[in-house]
Structures are given as structure tokens and as C-alpha cells.
N, C-alpha and C positions, 0 to 999 in steps of 0.2 A: 502494500498500500504506497504509495507515492505521501508525501507530506505537505499541504495545503503553503504556499510561499503567502507570507503576508509584507502586504507591500508597508516602510517606513516611509509617513508617511511626517508634515508639518505640524498636525499635532499631537499621534506619538513622538515627535523631538520634542514639542514643548510641555509633554506630558511629563517627558522623564529632565530631560530639563530642571523641571519644576518643584521634583524630587514627588510629583504625587504616585499612590501604591494605585494599579490597575489592571485588572486581565484581561488580555481584547481577547473578543468574541467575535470570530468570525459568522460568516452566513449567509446564506444563497440569497443573492438579493433579486428583486425583484420589480422591475420595469411599475412606479405609480403604486407599488405594494403598502409602500410606507412602515407607519410603526407596527401594524398588526400583521404582516406579513415578517418584521423578524424577530419580534415575538412571538410567533408561532412559530419559530425555525427553532428558537433557542428557550423555546419552555417559557417561557417568562410573563408575568400579566403585563400587557400590554402597560398600564399607570408606570411601571417603572423605566418604560423606555422611553426617554424623554428627548423632545425633536429641538433642534437648534432650527429656529426662522430668522430669515433674515428682512427685516419691513424698514417702510421709513416715513417720512415723515411729509410733508405738501410741500415744504423745500427738499425732496429730496436726501436728508441728514439722514443715515442710516444706522440702525440697530439690531441687536440679536436678544428676540424673547426666546426665554427654554421655555418650553412648556410639555404636559403629560403628555402621553402618543397617543389616551383615548379621551383627549381634550381639546377645545379650541380653544384659541386664544376672542377675546372681544375686543379688535378695534379699537372699539368707540370707547369702553372702559381708558385703554391704554393711552389712547389719546387726549383721554382726560386727563389721568394722572401726572400726563407728562407735560401740560399745558399745549398741545399741537391742535390743532384746526381738522388735523386727520392723520391719521395709522392705516398703510398700505400694505402690502406683501410685495417685497421688490421685483420684479424685472427678471423671467431667469441671469439672465446674458447680465446683468449689474450687480445683483446680488455675485455672483464669480467672482463677477472684477476685487469686489469689495472683501472678498476672505480667499479668494484661490482656491476654491473650493467648486465641483460640482452640483448641481442639485440634486439629492439625493446622498449624498457620502458629505454636508458643508457640518463643519464641528466649532466650537466656541472658544479653539485650543490653538494656536496658531496660524491666526489669521492675517491675510496679507497687509490691511489695512486694522488699525488698532479700535473696532468701534463698541460704544456704550453695551451692557449684555444688563440683560433680563430678568430676572427665574421667576415663575410661579410660584409663589411661596409654600403651598404644598410638597416644593421637590427635598424642601430640608426636610422633612420629618419622614422620610423615606430608609427604609433596611439600609438599600443598596437603590443603588441604579446604573444603566446603562443609556449610552450617550455614545456617536458620532467619533467617530477615529481620526476622522479623514480621510474617507476610500468609502466607497457601496462596496455594502456589503460585511461592513466594515465597526463593529460597537466597541469602545472601553466600559469594560463595568469597573464603577467604584463607590467611595459611601460618596454619599453629597457630604461632608464636610468636605471632599478633597478636593469636591471642585469648587468651595465654593472660598478654602484659601485660597484655590490659582486662580479666579479668575471675580472673587470679590466683588459679583453681581448684585445687583438692585434687587429689594422682594418685594416683589408685584402681589397685588388678587385682580386676574385679569379672565381667570379658566370660565368654560361654557361649556 
């Protein structure tokens, strides 16, 4: 049996440089499968799989919001919290320019540009989480404390 080759991504390099304790969890990527597919493939609750969403305000200023895989972001609530007129998902090409990652493989670690990072408050209470490691089909499993220590995200309550 051949061993699967795991790419070394900017996210993995950033996590190692930051001294994070994490385990890489490869899975079979499915186009437009989202967190449902990764959770099923890895045998975990979708609530533990954290989405890294790149959004922007009405002026085009980008940000990252980390959200439970089984929840959505209320962009209206997020806009209110940020004092913005509107928050919308970034066009995939623009998101890639900001992060250096292809949609489906976006990680909050090792992004090309430094972006403000927001995190749904419930993530901090999870026993563990799985978040993209910078490549489609590759998640990093870690404690929420590791993620918070490294990224210092602003906690928000915008899940629906």
C-alpha cells in the first residue's frame, strides 16, 4: 500500500512556525461537497469542521470569518457588528488573491495578506476542531486554544 503524499502548504509552515500542536487529516475532496463531505469522510460531527470564509465590506476591505461547518454567517449581523453597510462573500478569484489559497482549500493560517480574522463564539467551546490546512482535501485537527493562540481572532456571534 502506498503512502499518501501530503503537500506542505503555507498554512502548515505557519502552524509549525507558530509551534501549534495539530494533526493533519487528509480526506477525499469532492467539488462543492463542503464540510458535509469532509465530516463524513473523517467520521466527525460537521459542527467540529470549521469553514474559513473570505468576505469583504462595501469598500472591498477583506476579512476572514471562521464558522461551524453546519452553520451559516448572518452577513447582516456581521456588518452591524463591524459598523459596515454590508458584508458579502468575496468573489473566488479575489479571495484567492487575498489568501493565496484556492476556494475549497482556504486556511486562515499563512495567508498571502494579513487579514482581520473573526470567529464564531461557539468555536472556542469545542473539544477539538478541524480546519483547512491550505489544500483541498486536507484539514488540521487541533484544540480551539491552539487556533486562538495563533490567530487571535475577534469573537463574534453571527451564526444562523
